[in-house]
N, C-alpha and C positions, 0 to 999 in steps of 0.2 A: 222207611222211605226207599223206594226203588227208582233208579234212574235208567232210562233206556234211550240211546241215541240222542243225547243232549236234551231230553224232555224230562220233566219232573213229575212225580206222582206221590202225593202225600198231603199233609195238613200243616199249614203255617198259622201259628197263633199271632195275630198282629195286634199291637197296642195302637188302636186308631187315634190319630191326632185330631185335635179340635179343628173345626171348620172344613173337614174332609167329609164327603159323603162316603157311604160304603162302596159305591161304584167308583169313586175317585181312587180308593185304595186298590180295588181290582185293576183299574187302568194303570196305576203306577206299577203294580207288580207285574203286569204283562210286559211292561217295558224293561223292568229289572231282570226278569227271568227269561224273557224272549219266549214266552209261552202263552198261547191264546186260551187254552182250556183252564180257566180260573173262575171260581164262583165263591160266594161268601155264605156263611151260615147264620144269617139274621141281620137285618138292616139296623143301623144306628143313625140317629139324627146327627146332622153336622156339628151341633154344639157338644155332642157326647164324645167321650174318650173311652178307651178300655178295650176289652176282649172282643175281637172280631176274628172268628175262625175262618180261614181262607183255604179252599180246597183246590188242589192243582192236579191236572192230568186226569187219570181215571178216578181219582178221589172226588171229582166234582159230582159224581153220582150220589155222594153222601151229603151234599150240601143241604138238601131239603130236610133230611133227617135231623141234621144239626139245628136247623132253624126251628124245628118243632119242639126242641128241648127247653127246659126251664132256664131262666136267666137270673143272674144276681146283679143288683145295682146299689150304688150309693148315690143318693140324690140330695142336693141342697135345695132349700125352699125359703121363700120369704112371705110372710103374712102381710095383708093390708092392701094388696093391689092385684089386679088381674090384667092379662094381656090377651090379644087375639090369638096368639099361638100357644098359650098356657105356659110359656117359658120366657125367660128374660130377653130373648132375641126379638120379641114381638113389640107391638105398640100397646101402651097402657090403655085399657078400656074402662076401668073402674077402680075406685079407691074406697077404703073404709078405715075409720078411726078406731074401731073396736080392737082391743088388745087381748091376748091370750096368755095364760100362765102355763108353766111347764107341765103341771099335773093334768090340765085340760087337754093339752096337745098330746101327751103320752096316752091318755085314755082314748082320744079320738083315733090315734094311729093304731092302737091295739084292736079297736073295734072294726077296722078295715080288713083285718086278716080273714082269709077264707074265700069261698066262692062268691062271685057277684056278677052283675050285668053292667058292663062299662060302656058308656057312650063315647065312641071314637071322636077325637077332635076334628074340626074342619081342616086344620093344617095337618093332614096326614096323607099317605099314599094310597089309601083305600079308594076303590073305584065305585062310583054310583052312576048307573046308566052309561058306563063306558068312559066316564070322566074322572080324573083324579080330584079328590077333595081339595088338595092344596091349590090346584089350578083355579077351581071355583072360588076358593077363599080369597085368592089374590085379586079376583075381580069384584070382591065384595059380596059374593053370592053365598048364602047359607042354605043348605038343603037338609031335609030330614035324613037322619042316619039311624040304622038299627043298632040297638044295644047288643053287645057280644059277651058271651060268658067267658070270664077269666078267673084265675085262681091266684090269690096272694098267699103262697105257701108260708111265707114269713114276712112280717112287716113290723119294724122296730124303730123307735125314735132313738137315734144315737146321741143327739145333742139339740139343745134349744136355748137361745139367748133371749131372755124376756125383754131386755132393753132394746135390742135391734129387731126382735120378732123374726129372727132367722134361725133355721135349724137344719138338721141332716137326718135323712131316713136311710135305713137299710131295707131293701126289698128283694125277696126271691119270688119270682112270678112265672106264670105260664106264658106260652107263646101268644103274641098278639096284644100283650098288655102295654098300655101307654103310661109310663111313669109320670109324665107331666100331667096327665089326667088324674092320677092318684093324688098328686099335690093339689090340683084344682079342687078335687072332691074333699080333700082334707080341710081346705079353707071353708067350703060350704058347711061341713060338719061343725066347724067352730063358729059359724055365724059371721064369717068375714070372707075375704078373698085370699088366694094363695097362688104363687107363681114359682115354677121350678127355676132355679138359678144355676144349677150345675148337674151333670150326670156322668157317672163313671160306671161302665159295665165291668163288674168284678169277676163274673163267671158266665160261661155259656155251656150248659151241660157239665161235663167233667173238666172242661178247660178253664184255667184260672189266669188271673192277671200276672201271677208269678211266672207263667210259661210264655208270656207275650213278648214279642220283639217289636221295636220301632221300625219304621220304614227305612230310617237311616242305617240301622244295624243290619237289616236285610240287604240293603244296597251294598254296604261295605263287605258283607260276607260273600255276595255274588262276585264282587270285584276280586276278592281274595281267593275265590274258588272253594270256599268252605260253607256255602249256603245249604248244601245237603245236610249238614249237621243240625240245622235249625228245624228241619221237617220232622213231624211226627208221622208214624204210619197210620194209614186209614183206619186200621182196627182200633186205634186209640179212642175212637168215638163209641166203641161198643164193648168196652171192657166189663160192663155189668152183665154181659151174657156169657154163658159157658163156651169153651172152645171145643171144636170137633175136628179131628184129624181124619182125612180121607185116605184110603188106600188107592192103588192105581185104578182099580175098577170103579170106585166111587168117583174119582177124578174124571174119568172118561164119561161117566153118566152125567156128571155135573156139566161138562162141556157140551153135552148133547141136550141139556135142558131137562133131563129125566130125573125122577125121584131117586133117592139113594137109600138102599136098605141098611138097617142098623149094623149088619156085619161088615159093611164097607165104610162105616162112619164111627170110628172109635171115640167114645165119650159122649155119644148122642143121648140127650136126656129122654126119659120116657113120659114126658108131660106134653100133652097135645097143646099146640099153640106157642110153645117155648121157642124163642129166637136164639140162634147160636152163631158164634163166629166160626167160619168154616175155612180150614187150611188144607193145603196139600204140599208136601215136601217143605213144610214150615213157612210157606207163603200164604198170606191171607187172600182169599178169593171172593168170598161172598158172605152175606148174611143169610142164614138158612132158617127154616121154620119147620118144627116137628108137627106133622099132621097125620090124620088117619087115612089109610088106603081104603078104596071102595071094597076090596075083598077082605078087609080086616087087617089089624096090626098097624104099627106106626112106621113112618119113613121120614126122611129129611127132604124137604122141598126148597127150591130156590125162592128166597124173598127178594134179594137184590144182589146182582153181580157187580164187582168193582174191577174185574180184569177181563 
């Protein structure tokens, strides 16, 4: 994390509190850090807690890349009733007396793993004809929605109490997945209803709950003058990619937006399409992409600059 003239540049992993929107967290941090350039890497519902990567300063350019990464969740659910929001904050719309045993629930959960087409809930921020679905839902309006391809990389039943008909799921899923809809669909698969009762995001890409700080901890660190220590560098989002070190000529070409020849980019892979972390003088500057030159041969091109 680099700081220049009282401005911050890096990634804060926030443990989002319940009843806060993701935007509430951003607004709170703008006040704490006295910094306007702040964005988050993936919306969490107000009832959810857990990992919310927050990007500050030049790192905000990486927020959309973080939002696109896979997320991990632990979700509580209850069988036997449905709500209009598909979670326990909503109004009950239906009930069923059918009960499920643990073996049936485990089998239904396992069958949900993999690629599927998910119908987004009405209470969501998706826009249809320029209107947010949740605004329409609050007016009692239901509109047709298009199913979207999602992937449940992992879907596991952690616990289930046959007496209370309540359980817990662990899910690792692709961008745009609604975990409350997964719970809803689980109920349908079991011939009953299901509602999500709790949600904790345990990971977002490479970032985990163990790395997260509460808003109170961040505020105290800012007051103590130690908040810099809580930041991760922007390149922490891209550690899965190889590192490339530029020489002075390569750095100058990068600044001019030109491609960089391999002799000026130490460690550049020879695989077309490979993304790389690009450094000069040990400072991270951009995400680069190895690609083919029109005249032949490979070079390093700018994918996204962060300075």
